[in-house]
LONUFI-41952 format. One line per field, with one value per residue (C-alpha): x, y, z. Coordinates in pm, 1 decimal, decimal comma. Layout:
BEGIN
u: X;...
v: Y;...
w: Z;...
***
This chain:
BEGIN
u: 520,0;575,2;267,6;423,7;507,3;148,8;-22,1;-360,4;-357,0;-481,0;-208,8;-235,1;-161,5;136,4;269,3;231,4;411,7;700,8;740,8;761,8;1060,9;1260,5;1539,1;1532,5;1809,4;1608,8;1303,3;1486,2;1638,3;1290,2;1241,8;1561,3;1637,0;1940,9;2015,8;2134,7;2395,4;2655,0;2688,0;2394,1;2601,6;2864,4;2608,0;2392,7;2691,6;2631,5;2281,4;2334,2;1999,2;1806,9;1668,8;1316,2;1330,8;1573,7;1583,7;1610,2;1912,0;2093,4;2239,4;2133,6;2145,4;1851,4;1520,8;1648,8;1947,0;1709,7;1517,1;1838,7;1951,2;1624,6;1658,4;2013,6;1897,4;1628,2;1861,2;2095,5;1819,4;1625,4;1941,3;2100,3;1983,4;1744,5;1439,3;1535,0;1268,8;1245,4;1329,4;1065,7;1221,2;1085,3;1116,6;955,7;671,4;474,4;467,8;622,6;865,5;1186,5;1415,1;1544,3;1283,6;979,5;709,9;715,1;381,0;311,6;398,7;139,8;20,1;-31,2;-228,5;-441,1;-505,7;-666,4;-952,8;-965,9;-887,4;-956,8;-646,3;-440,6;-584,8;-493,6;-149,3;-77,8;-201,5;77,1;325,2;218,3;298,2;635,0;731,0;622,7;823,8;1146,2;1062,6;1000,5;687,3;648,7;611,5;686,5;394,8;154,0;183,7;-156,4;-71,1;-318,0;-99,3;-208,6;117,7;298,3;624,6;663,2;881,5;696,4;365,6;432,6;428,2;69,5;-262,0;-338,9;-526,1;-855,8;-913,6;-1199,7;-1004,2;-691,8;-898,7;-1031,7;-686,9;-516,4;-775,0;-744,9;-366,6;-384,7;-647,7;-445,3;-114,3;-226,6;-462,0;-737,5;-497,5;-173,2;-7,7;0,6;22,1;250,2;206,2;119,8;253,4;49,8;262,6;335,8;119,8;10,1;-30,4;317,7;237,6;120,3;468,4;567,0;718,1;648,4;969,1;1021,0;1041,1;917,2;637,5;285,7;49,1;-278,5;-566,5;-693,3;-1022,2;-865,4;-612,9;-894,7;-1146,3;-899,8;-555,9;-654,7;-928,4;-719,7;-551,3;-882,6;-1041,1;-752,0;-770,0;-1147,1;-1202,8;-876,2;-729,1;-408,5;-136,6;145,9;190,2;489,5;527,4;601,4;912,3;687,2;579,3;224,2;135,7;487,6;512,9;732,0;511,2;777,6;752,0;386,5;167,6;-126,6;-74,4;72,1;-149,6;-445,7;-531,5;-402,3;-496,1;-767,3;-963,7;-888,8;-875,0;-540,2;-397,5;-101,0;268,3;412,6;751,9;968,1;1049,0;1420,2;1621,3;1324,9;1459,1;1767,3;1528,5;1461,9;1822,1;1805,7;1474,4;1624,6;1356,1;1597,5;1947,8;2079,2;1966,5;1854,7;1626,8;1481,5;1437,9;1259,8;1026,6;943,3;887,4;654,0;466,5;392,3;674,4;726,7;1012,3;1300,2;1414,4;1660,6;1922,2;1946,3;1995,9;1758,3;1663,9;2008,4;2164,6;2115,0;1743,5;1835,9;2035,4;1742,7;1513,4;1760,8;1815,2;1441,2;1434,6;1218,0;947,6;986,0;614,4;683,4;930,2;683,9;402,3;602,9;737,4;388,5;281,6;587,9;548,8;176,5;261,0;507,5;257,7;-10,7;230,4;301,8;674,7;722,0;582,0;759,1;988,9;1130,2;1070,9;886,1;1128,3;899,0;653,5;906,7;828,7;457,7;493,2;750,3;713,0;338,9;276,4;-29,0;202,8;319,9;-28,8;-163,1;118,3;23,0;-344,4;-255,7;-25,4;-291,0;-559,2;-327,0;-273,9;-475,8;-572,9;-609,2;-654,1;-729,5;-809,1;-877,8;-518,9;-546,7;-552,1;-274,7;-297,0;-51,1;-12,3;167,8;482,0;708,7;710,2;954,2;991,7;1158,7;1256,5;1473,1;1211,2;1143,8;1439,2;1521,5;1458,6;1536,7;1286,1;999,6;1049,3;974,9;1120,3;1103,4;1149,6;1431,1;1588,2;1598,9;1741,7;2000,0;2106,0;2140,5;2346,1;2581,2;2651,4;2695,5;2367,4;2257,6;2446,0;2209,5;1892,3;1672,2;1738,9;2079,9;2272,2;2592,1;2605,5;2898,6;2754,5;3086,4;3304,2;3143,1;3215,2;3342,9;3079,4;2936,1;2916,4;2597,9;2381,3;2472,4;2286,1;2132,9;2157,3;2089,3;2373,4;2428,4;2381,3;2564,1;2749,5;2831,1;2768,0;2409,1;2344,1;2490,9;2294,7;1961,3;2021,2;2112,3;1792,9;1537,3;1656,0;1428,1;1183,8;1095,6;1063,3;1118,8;858,0;1055,4;1082,5;710,5;619,7;841,9;667,0;328,8;431,1;660,3;634,4;683,6;1000,8;1061,5;1336,1;1448,8;1617,4;1670,4;1665,6;1732,4;1805,6;1551,3;1736,0;1976,4;2009,4;2198,6;2036,0;2279,3;2017,6;1747,9;1839,9;1845,0;1513,6;1350,5;1471,5;1333,5;999,8;980,6;1038,6;776,7;404,6;357,2;573,7;554,0;724,0;813,3;912,8;914,7;1141,8;1328,4;1182,2;1415,2;1665,3;1951,1;2097,2;2045,9;1666,3;1444,4;1170,8;1145,7;1212,5;1398,5;1387,4;1138,8;1086,6;993,9;888,0;629,3;673,0;883,4;1250,6;1531,0;1466,8;1191,1;928,4;1151,6;1214,8;842,0;784,6;1054,2;889,4;544,2;666,8;765,1;393,1;400,8;110,2;248,5;134,5;274,2;349,7;421,5;611,8;660,7;546,6;341,4;90,6;169,3;169,8;235,5;-13,0;171,9;153,3;-207,6;-319,7;-118,2;-47,4;-336,1;-294,8;-170,4;-116,5;-17,5;197,2;340,7;606,9;436,6;675,7;810,6;518,6;482,0;624,6;382,6;88,8;159,4;195,6;-136,0;-303,3;-128,5;-236,0;-581,8;-525,9;-643,4;-896,7;-753,8;-951,3;-728,7;-849,5;-655,6;-591,0;-473,1;-549,4;-297,4;-250,8;-132,7;144,2;315,9;141,6;-192,2;-54,7;-229,1;-539,5;-775,5;-1133,5;-1289,4;-1187,1;-1400,6;-1687,9;-1556,4;-1215,9;-1045,1;-1170,2;-1549,8;-1774,5;-1841,3;-2194,4;-2392,2;-2238,9;-1894,4;-1612,7;-1588,1;-1223,8;-1119,7;-908,0;-555,4;-480,2;-215,5;-389,6;-691,0;-779,1;-896,0;-652,9;-523,2;-679,1;-934,2;-941,6;-1111,6;-1062,3;-971,7;-1087,5;-1167,2;-1177,0;-1552,2;-1832,6;-2049,8;-2386,7;-2545,0;-2917,3;-3192,4;-3054,8;-3234,9;-3172,3;-3336,8;-3505,2;-3462,6;-3228,8;-3188,1;-2853,7;-2783,2;-2914,0;-2788,0;-2876,1;-2878,7;-2794,1;-2804,6;-2778,1;-2742,4;-2424,2;-2439,9;-2146,1;-2271,1;-1952,2;-1834,0;-1570,1;-1567,1;-1443,1;-1430,6;-1586,7;-1506,7;-1834,8;-1783,5;-2027,1;-1989,4;-2196,9;-2251,2;-2392,8;-2624,5;-2644,5;-2419,5;-2306,5;-1942,8;-1785,4;-1787,7;-1629,5;-1792,8;-1818,8;-1689,2;-1603,3;-1840,7;-1769,1;-1653,5;-1661,3;-1473,1;-1718,8;-1648,3;-1913,2;-1926,4;-2016,0;-2390,8;-2433,3;-2594,6;-2506,5;-2655,2;-2421,8;-2554,8;-2381,5;-2472,2;-2352,5;-2392,1;-2528,8;-2251,4;-2001,7;-2097,2;-2024,8;-1791,4;-1651,9;-1873,4;-1763,9;-1686,6;-1483,4;-1742,7;-1835,6;-2189,0;-2428,6;-2645,8;-3000,1;-3047,6;-3038,4;-2756,2;-2693,9;-2580,3;-2378,7;-2277,8;-2032,2;-1716,0;-1492,8;-1514,5;-1600,6;-1787,1;-2110,9;-2380,8;-2666,0;-2772,1;-3049,0;-3098,8;-3184,1;-3258,9;-3087,5;-3377,4;-3209,2;-2894,4;-2681,4;-2337,2;-2137,0;-1806,6;-1568,9;-1371,8;-1683,5;-1828,4;-1856,6;-1563,1;-1663,5;-1955,9;-1984,3;-2068,9;-2223,7;-2266,3;-2560,7;-2595,9;-2914,3;-2887,7;-3182,1
v: 291,3;573,0;650,7;573,9;223,6;154,6;-30,8;12,9;387,9;549,6;592,4;971,5;985,1;754,3;961,4;1289,4;1147,3;1013,8;1334,8;1534,4;1326,8;1356,1;1593,0;1773,5;1543,5;1235,1;1376,0;1432,0;1083,9;932,7;1104,2;952,5;622,8;415,9;121,9;-146,1;-372,7;-549,7;-545,3;-351,0;-236,4;-83,4;87,9;223,4;381,2;665,7;715,6;760,1;935,9;648,5;582,7;595,1;350,0;121,1;-67,7;-440,3;-537,2;-791,9;-988,2;-1302,8;-1641,3;-1789,4;-1679,4;-1760,3;-1529,1;-1249,0;-1292,8;-1297,9;-977,4;-802,1;-911,1;-778,1;-444,7;-407,6;-516,9;-232,8;23,2;-41,6;-17,7;275,4;539,1;595,4;595,2;309,1;343,2;41,1;81,3;27,7;-208,0;-192,2;-384,0;-401,4;-651,7;-574,7;-942,3;-1096,4;-980,5;-894,0;-1109,7;-1462,5;-1733,5;-1515,9;-1660,9;-1479,5;-1416,2;-1281,4;-920,1;-656,4;-610,7;-987,8;-976,3;-703,4;-948,1;-1191,7;-944,4;-1109,7;-880,9;-1171,4;-1346,5;-1038,2;-1014,5;-1378,8;-1315,5;-1028,5;-1231,5;-1476,8;-1191,3;-1044,9;-1366,1;-1398,8;-1038,6;-1053,9;-1373,9;-1193,1;-868,4;-645,7;-445,7;-200,6;-274,6;-6,2;-143,8;-147,5;71,7;240,4;441,1;435,0;364,7;457,2;536,1;219,6;402,8;438,8;157,1;104,9;-6,1;-358,4;-241,6;-119,7;-300,7;-128,4;161,5;188,3;374,5;150,3;-165,3;-28,7;83,0;-267,3;-425,7;-159,1;-196,7;-574,9;-553,9;-325,7;-535,2;-854,3;-696,7;-487,3;-755,5;-710,7;-581,2;-401,6;-562,5;-875,9;-687,1;-500,4;-135,2;-97,2;204,7;341,7;481,7;692,9;977,3;1109,7;1093,8;948,9;732,4;1032,9;1140,5;1387,0;1194,9;864,8;922,8;838,6;1123,9;1393,2;1648,3;1509,8;1719,8;1653,7;1889,5;1924,8;1757,5;1455,9;1426,4;1371,6;1179,2;935,2;923,6;971,9;709,7;399,7;588,3;719,5;375,0;226,2;507,3;490,6;115,2;-32,8;233,0;263,9;350,5;482,8;685,4;752,3;1065,0;1048,0;1196,9;1398,0;1756,6;1881,8;2233,1;2353,2;2204,1;1909,2;1668,0;1626,2;1995,1;2058,6;2143,7;2153,5;1785,1;1630,7;1821,1;1995,3;1712,2;1404,5;1490,7;1757,0;1635,7;1264,9;1212,7;1032,6;1024,5;791,2;850,2;989,8;850,8;977,5;786,1;726,3;1050,4;1262,6;1568,4;1548,6;1614,2;1962,0;2052,8;1916,6;2088,0;2415,5;2478,6;2448,2;2585,4;2317,8;2001,6;2190,4;2418,1;2111,9;1934,2;2229,3;2263,6;1890,3;1885,2;2184,0;2031,3;1714,4;1464,1;1271,1;1027,1;1063,7;742,4;576,1;798,8;1150,8;1409,9;1690,4;1565,8;1616,3;1798,7;2122,1;2103,5;2122,8;2434,8;2576,6;2530,7;2695,5;2986,3;3038,2;2939,2;2631,3;2596,0;2284,4;2214,2;2074,9;1821,3;1735,7;1686,5;1438,3;1270,7;1209,1;1038,0;814,3;720,3;653,9;404,7;225,8;212,9;74,6;-200,3;-287,8;-237,2;-92,1;-409,9;-649,3;-517,5;-858,3;-1102,7;-1425,6;-1700,3;-1963,2;-1888,1;-1921,9;-2284,3;-2217,0;-1885,7;-2000,3;-2376,2;-2407,1;-2564,6;-2341,5;-2050,1;-2202,4;-2333,0;-1979,0;-1848,2;-2108,2;-2013,8;-1647,9;-1730,6;-1942,4;-1675,9;-1406,5;-1572,4;-1401,4;-1590,5;-1320,5;-1530,8;-1895,3;-2027,7;-2387,5;-2460,3;-2457,6;-2651,1;-2862,3;-3238,0;-3415,0;-3671,4;-3429,6;-3597,6;-3303,6;-2972,3;-2690,5;-2457,9;-2141,0;-1807,6;-1656,1;-1688,3;-2058,2;-2196,3;-1906,3;-1890,3;-1519,8;-1426,0;-1569,8;-1289,8;-920,0;-615,2;-565,3;-938,5;-1111,5;-1256,4;-907,7;-762,2;-1040,9;-984,6;-612,8;-663,0;-919,9;-714,0;-372,9;-246,0;-130,7;193,2;277,8;217,2;521,3;675,0;520,3;671,1;823,3;609,1;378,6;35,4;-148,7;-275,2;-250,1;-549,0;-486,2;-369,7;-654,0;-595,8;-470,3;-681,2;-610,9;-304,0;-239,0;-25,6;-334,1;-508,9;-876,3;-1029,8;-1360,3;-1310,4;-1660,0;-1546,2;-1451,3;-1775,1;-1981,9;-1794,6;-1825,4;-2193,8;-2257,8;-2097,0;-2179,5;-2472,4;-2765,8;-2544,0;-2321,5;-2513,6;-2316,2;-2310,6;-2573,2;-2801,9;-2761,0;-2852,0;-3159,2;-3263,3;-3239,5;-3428,8;-3706,9;-3895,9;-3602,8;-3512,8;-3164,3;-2950,0;-2616,9;-2335,5;-1991,4;-1827,8;-1473,7;-1274,1;-1066,5;-759,4;-666,6;-744,9;-1073,7;-1299,4;-1591,1;-1815,5;-1754,7;-2038,7;-2307,3;-2187,0;-2181,9;-2535,1;-2654,7;-2492,7;-2658,5;-3001,1;-2958,4;-3024,2;-2712,2;-2423,6;-2257,1;-1920,9;-1717,6;-1356,2;-1031,3;-828,1;-840,4;-664,0;-541,3;-275,9;-114,5;-163,0;-538,5;-497,4;-367,6;-234,4;-129,8;163,7;424,9;198,2;372,5;319,0;533,3;215,7;-5,9;-300,7;-607,2;-537,7;-574,9;-788,1;-998,1;-875,7;-993,0;-1321,3;-1378,3;-1326,9;-1582,3;-1843,8;-1765,5;-1807,5;-2170,3;-2250,7;-2456,1;-2373,9;-2159,2;-2043,7;-1699,9;-1646,8;-1285,3;-1209,6;-848,1;-579,4;-413,2;-581,6;-706,7;-420,2;-595,9;-584,2;-859,1;-1104,0;-1012,8;-1066,0;-1374,1;-1605,6;-1845,6;-1839,4;-1559,7;-1565,6;-1286,9;-1441,8;-1121,9;-1211,7;-1489,1;-1563,7;-1889,8;-2107,7;-1939,1;-2220,9;-2470,3;-2233,3;-2173,8;-2544,1;-2608,1;-2358,7;-2479,7;-2838,7;-2779,5;-2865,2;-2513,4;-2317,9;-1965,6;-1689,0;-1380,9;-1050,4;-750,8;-497,0;-243,8;-156,6;-263,6;5,3;-74,7;184,5;414,6;704,9;593,1;626,0;678,0;487,6;344,4;230,0;500,2;804,4;1118,3;1166,3;1303,9;1136,4;821,0;531,5;501,5;683,5;1044,0;1163,4;1449,7;1790,8;1651,7;1746,9;1486,3;1551,5;1307,6;1034,3;938,5;982,6;708,2;438,9;332,9;461,7;125,2;-70,0;-420,6;-556,1;-397,3;-344,7;-644,6;-869,2;-1236,3;-1570,8;-1911,1;-2269,9;-2260,8;-2016,1;-1807,6;-1649,0;-1361,6;-1328,6;-1208,7;-865,3;-702,3;-341,3;-130,5;142,1;429,1;517,8;815,5;991,4;841,1;496,5;178,0;9,8;-361,7;-516,4;-887,9;-1121,3;-1489,3;-1636,2;-1977,3;-2194,0;-2326,3;-2518,1;-2864,5;-2784,0;-2597,3;-2240,7;-1901,0;-1585,5;-1229,8;-1039,9;-665,6;-380,6;-39,3;273,4;574,7;908,2;1004,3;1375,4;1564,8;1918,6;1816,7;1613,0;1259,3;929,4;738,8;457,9;386,2;49,3;11,7;-342,4;-689,6;-1045,8;-1363,9;-1655,2;-2029,3;-2202,3;-2570,0;-2686,2;-2647,7;-2457,7;-2117,7;-1876,5;-1543,2;-1254,4;-962,5;-625,8;-366,7;-10,6;307,1;593,9;817,2;589,6;790,1;1128,1;1372,3;1719,3;2003,6;2342,3;2460,6;2146,0;2002,4;1635,1;1594,2;1310,9;1438,7;1339,6;1184,2;875,4;623,7;332,3;0,6;-223,5;-577,6;-777,2;-979,7;-677,0;-301,7;-357,0;-689,6;-572,2;-839,9;-672,3;-315,0;-116,0;219,3;353,2;697,6;883,9;1077,2;1377,5;1589,3;1605,2;1725,5;1468,4;1412,6;1268,7;1064,2;879,2;786,2;442,3;320,0;-9,7;-247,1;-528,4;-857,2;-1189,7;-1511,8;-1749,7;-2094,7;-2173,0;-2543,5;-2691,6
w: 4967,2;4720,8;4517,1;4180,3;4299,7;4409,5;4124,1;4294,3;4230,2;3907,6;3647,3;3642,1;4015,8;3979,3;3689,5;3882,4;4183,4;3978,3;3776,0;4099,6;4208,5;3886,4;3797,8;3465,7;3342,5;3436,4;3263,7;2937,1;2953,0;2933,4;2596,6;2457,8;2285,4;2193,7;1966,8;2206,3;2053,8;2265,7;2642,8;2795,6;3092,9;2866,4;2642,4;2924,2;3096,5;2854,6;2999,4;3376,0;3412,5;3256,0;2908,8;2776,5;2487,7;2310,8;1985,1;2053,6;1842,0;2055,2;1764,9;1949,9;1782,2;1974,6;2119,5;2467,0;2414,7;2314,2;2638,2;2839,7;2668,0;2755,4;3116,8;3129,8;2987,2;3251,3;3531,6;3442,1;3384,1;3703,5;3917,5;3736,4;3984,3;4274,2;4045,2;3813,9;3544,9;3310,8;2942,4;2674,6;2419,8;2066,0;1739,3;1398,5;1374,5;1059,8;953,7;1263,6;1530,6;1349,6;1562,0;1526,8;1573,5;1516,8;1293,2;958,1;796,0;445,9;365,3;455,7;97,0;85,2;407,9;248,9;-35,5;208,3;267,2;608,1;905,7;1139,7;1010,9;1098,2;1448,4;1508,6;1356,5;1594,0;1888,6;1799,6;1754,7;2090,9;2275,2;2102,4;2181,5;2545,0;2589,0;2494,3;2674,7;2371,8;2452,6;2165,1;1794,6;1540,3;1341,1;1163,0;854,9;818,1;506,7;217,9;-88,5;-440,7;-621,8;-725,5;-786,3;-409,1;-278,8;47,6;-105,8;18,2;380,9;341,4;313,2;-16,2;-170,8;11,7;340,9;455,4;375,0;548,3;848,2;904,9;884,1;1094,5;1369,4;1366,4;1390,9;1695,6;1872,8;1841,5;1938,8;2234,9;2362,5;2615,7;2881,6;2798,6;3099,4;2884,1;2557,1;2323,3;2230,3;1861,5;1673,5;1386,1;1107,7;922,8;1046,3;801,7;422,3;378,3;75,8;-126,2;-228,8;-496,4;-787,5;-610,6;-414,8;-50,6;204,0;-32,2;-11,1;37,0;-179,1;5,5;73,4;432,2;337,7;167,2;447,7;695,4;483,2;325,5;482,3;846,6;834,0;922,4;1207,0;1335,3;1326,0;1523,1;1779,9;1820,3;1801,4;1931,3;2164,7;1965,4;2217,9;2001,5;1684,4;1461,3;1251,4;881,0;724,1;493,3;460,7;416,1;304,7;374,7;723,2;814,2;1005,7;1274,8;1370,3;1288,0;1585,9;1344,6;1264,6;1582,2;1822,6;1658,5;1421,3;1603,1;1959,8;1945,3;1640,8;1648,8;2025,9;2041,7;2395,6;2356,7;2298,1;1972,5;1871,9;1590,1;1278,8;1296,9;1296,4;1189,0;1368,2;1147,2;858,2;992,5;914,0;560,3;496,6;620,3;879,6;1172,2;1195,4;1430,0;1612,2;1920,8;1721,0;1551,5;1883,6;2043,7;1745,1;1749,2;2124,2;2111,0;1815,9;2011,6;1958,2;2281,0;2217,7;1972,9;1803,9;1762,0;1929,7;2073,3;1801,2;1890,2;2236,9;2389,7;2684,1;2489,3;2571,7;2939,1;2868,4;2669,6;2971,0;3203,4;2964,5;2920,7;2551,7;2628,1;2891,0;3105,6;3063,2;2715,2;2854,0;3132,1;2880,6;2674,1;2989,2;3128,5;2808,5;2806,8;3172,8;3125,5;2853,6;3079,0;3365,3;3131,9;3026,9;3389,9;3338,6;3686,4;3840,9;3604,3;3332,2;3248,1;2963,5;3025,1;2917,5;3064,7;2781,5;2498,5;2419,6;2393,2;2208,3;1953,4;1944,8;1895,5;1555,3;1532,6;1453,7;1125,8;1052,8;1077,9;860,9;599,1;623,2;568,1;277,2;107,4;147,7;12,0;-326,7;-599,7;-913,6;-1177,3;-1489,9;-1559,6;-1905,6;-1805,1;-1705,4;-1327,5;-1107,4;-1251,6;-1246,4;-1019,7;-1297,5;-1528,8;-1655,9;-1735,4;-1549,5;-1613,4;-1315,6;-1433,1;-1282,3;-1007,5;-733,0;-774,7;-581,0;-350,7;22,5;42,7;-228,8;-25,6;226,7;200,7;369,3;745,6;800,7;984,3;664,6;509,8;831,8;855,8;496,2;556,8;872,7;719,9;409,5;568,3;427,0;773,3;716,5;429,1;629,1;681,4;1020,2;1081,9;792,5;916,5;1231,2;1297,8;1222,4;1234,9;954,9;612,7;385,8;32,5;-216,3;-423,5;-799,6;-960,9;-1185,4;-1544,1;-1671,4;-1329,3;-1015,9;-805,2;-623,3;-703,3;-361,4;-340,8;-15,8;115,4;474,1;385,0;199,5;482,7;749,0;567,7;495,5;858,9;987,8;718,9;505,5;580,8;766,2;471,4;144,4;-171,8;-446,6;-638,6;-335,0;-266,7;-624,5;-607,8;-287,7;-461,9;-779,1;-668,6;-999,2;-1235,7;-1418,6;-1282,5;-1429,8;-1290,1;-1479,6;-1332,8;-1676,5;-1561,3;-1248,6;-1057,8;-1187,0;-1464,4;-1833,9;-1838,6;-2101,2;-2074,3;-1918,6;-2179,5;-2413,7;-2143,5;-2004,1;-2347,6;-2415,3;-2080,7;-2159,0;-2499,5;-2346,3;-2073,3;-2059,9;-1850,1;-1734,1;-1392,9;-1447,2;-1138,6;-1196,8;-1002,6;-778,8;-452,4;-151,4;119,0;216,5;31,6;-312,9;-322,1;-355,5;-635,9;-409,0;-46,3;180,6;-22,1;-326,8;-552,2;-924,9;-1221,8;-1405,3;-1237,1;-1472,3;-1401,3;-1326,8;-1576,4;-1883,8;-1728,8;-1976,5;-2261,0;-2083,1;-2031,8;-2405,4;-2484,3;-2262,6;-2401,4;-2759,2;-2691,9;-2707,8;-2388,4;-2154,6;-1873,3;-1531,6;-1461,8;-1090,4;-1006,7;-685,7;-590,0;-347,9;-621,0;-854,0;-1202,1;-1452,6;-1784,3;-2068,7;-2252,8;-1964,4;-1886,0;-2245,7;-2339,8;-2047,1;-1981,5;-1603,0;-1379,0;-1003,2;-764,1;-491,5;-336,6;-73,8;121,2;409,7;543,2;430,9;92,3;-119,9;28,6;-10,1;-378,0;-452,0;-275,7;-509,3;-824,2;-773,5;-631,0;-265,5;-189,4;-391,6;-441,1;-275,7;-252,2;-395,4;-520,1;-240,8;-496,4;-858,1;-1123,6;-1390,6;-1741,0;-1745,5;-1502,4;-1676,1;-1529,6;-1176,1;-946,5;-1042,1;-781,8;-745,0;-528,0;-730,1;-720,0;-964,7;-1294,0;-1262,1;-1384,5;-1589,0;-1592,7;-1836,0;-1749,0;-1688,1;-1843,7;-1790,7;-1705,0;-1938,6;-2214,2;-2299,0;-2031,1;-2190,5;-2289,3;-2657,9;-2649,2;-2448,4;-2242,1;-1896,3;-1765,0;-1544,1;-1604,7;-1286,6;-1057,7;-684,3;-523,8;-828,2;-798,7;-936,1;-792,2;-916,1;-857,7;-936,9;-705,6;-774,9;-583,3;-517,6;-284,0;-201,0;91,6;191,8;461,1;260,7;507,5;790,0;1018,9;1029,6;1372,3;1281,7;1120,5;794,0;721,0;386,0;313,9;18,4;-58,3;-206,1;-371,3;-472,2;-806,1;-883,0;-793,0;-532,0;-203,3;-207,8;-42,7;-179,8;-73,2;-74,3;-117,0;-52,7;-215,5;-158,9;-384,8;-270,1;-556,6;-475,2;-234,4;-161,2;-219,4;-501,2;-366,8;-474,5;-758,0;-504,6;-156,6;-11,2;282,6;398,9;300,2;422,9;332,3;326,1;307,8;96,2;9,4;-338,7;-389,1;-62,6;-9,6;267,9;367,2;438,7;641,7;667,2;927,4;865,4;1064,5;857,1;985,7;810,0;499,2;658,6;488,1;547,6;430,4;295,6;649,1;725,6;961,4;950,2;814,9;736,3;452,1;371,5;30,4;-187,0;-155,1;-390,7;-246,4;-480,4;-382,7;-585,8;-631,9;-698,8;-735,9;-1102,1;-1086,7;-926,9;-903,0;-711,3;-637,6;-471,7;-301,0;42,1;183,5;464,8;614,5;776,4;779,6;1094,5;1193,3;1387,6;1565,2;1308,1;1557,8;1671,5;1331,9;1177,4;968,0;804,4;806,8;1057,1;885,9;982,5;788,2;818,4;669,4;478,9;550,1;738,4
***
């Protein structure tokens, strides 16, 4: 038996043996990718030397067809030549595998609002089983970017603004998806490495103005945590540029930082058509120059099609312009990944597991649990929960009776819509490719740059797949209040300036006992959405004339619950000040209508918390909780410049990071803090949480730490840990946090990681601003440490005080 076929041998030996048997053409082929649509045999004829990766885009109508497609792909690939290396199929899976039949969970920003990484780890365990069943073994997920600028359209793909919070969720995602053994797992891909959300002007794919220190302390933290604690196997570069270098061709970033400093040893794949960016940025004169630069920098696999990694690289090796060692280096990483996955032993899907993976009712139950926990109650002036005995309810707004508007970007409904309307050609990374016949352009909403999407094919397709399975908000409310007179009026569109529906909506509101008003945007791809990839905004308020519409409904005098649905938080002073009840519902997925109705009528006590700060105006952007001392919205201390305010408005945000209300009340008491800790030690913090209300609920206990005196300017506070706790009415539970002292390390003046001796303040509370208890502890000594091996977030345990 040839060594590379012997699964008992170490992977490095198998890789070395296989590489020694490969031609240069076969080596390059393993660094290439294609988008597989149609007959695999026909498509793969263009890759006689094999193919490293492929995008799983079968166009199948059933899960079983997807599995059959994957099998056909591998049958062709493994018999293509004498080596027959399996193809690594990939798909998006940020909130569920982006193929037909996959369970769709809430958007990533909504998952961040759960403050419950455990729910994400369970989610990706479900996603893992569904992907393995259809033979797709790499997910181009999760998004680990720390997002603080709400103009950027991809905020909804992130977990929010805080590096500690994002680190916990990113690590949980990777653990659930990759599993305990990659032979039964799916490779997770952390993206977008690195600093992608910090974009000049809030625009996608622009320069990322980040200092080397902040890059490492803030924006690398989620990636580092996933590498260190979950053995992240794949990384995707960002489209951005840092300090004049495009990430795709930066050896400093893809090798020195990622591999040498951070210890990553997996495979680096390109964001779609990243090498093409080198031409547009005028740092490469042609695709081959861009490909050579990317390969030398540390890019292993080019997605989704050969642009820079083409036959010209072979010629460059033969002419002496490129050393073959760079191809071999990337090849070894790609082959190692395939060996870890067990693709050489069994490259095929597991159709026998489809029924269990896709048909288990636990999948939808978990989606509903996530959707419920993601809902944030921001304001409640004794209006919620609503009584099920209400006689007249007016449900108003474009989101209330829409299936599509329950789903965010990078979901199957959004992908289906894009494919059916020709929007695929505008997707980042495939622009300029032949994506088939493009349907006629739909008209724009009046006074808007957003396309009016009413294509009958889209409506029919979504109804066929989701009608009956995914109740809308309106249908869910009707199911809760079977005896109520429930009227529905759209009132306005999610974009544009058409006011023709105002009068009917106002009349419905006047005749109702309560109004449920659903407003916000549309999250997806292309011109039919108001937010998403490449859909950035210079105004972070509600789209179109929704602010005006909200005022019209408010002026009827009927009590109203304002339900905001978008990929960014509500940024409306009028709504925040005047509506008696406000809910953030993000884009909750296929169980989102049910989840919202459960909250509205008290079947579920809301427990979501803000994963991102909501500014009042775009001019406050970015504003976030863990800003450096001397910045942002709290009072400045002695010796700090006092001319630190806006002349035309306040600095304080509308809603704070970590904020969220409940239908019950919680009190905090009995704080205990270890008073001293060595730099290599751990510190324990505990407190009691009591539900003093009359109904059961869940509290999210948050711990923040402040360095009271440091050699560098440090954050006013840092999130150190958090824990969601279920507490029955009248019950008390103890929450204990254990933190490593090196979690509070930072980079000194010489860019070395250091844990400094000194006083630290511990603050425990219900949000970054609602601090209930505080104390101090001392770090006894100063020590330099390895940054990749430090602590990232507190580990928490919950104990019941019941006897």
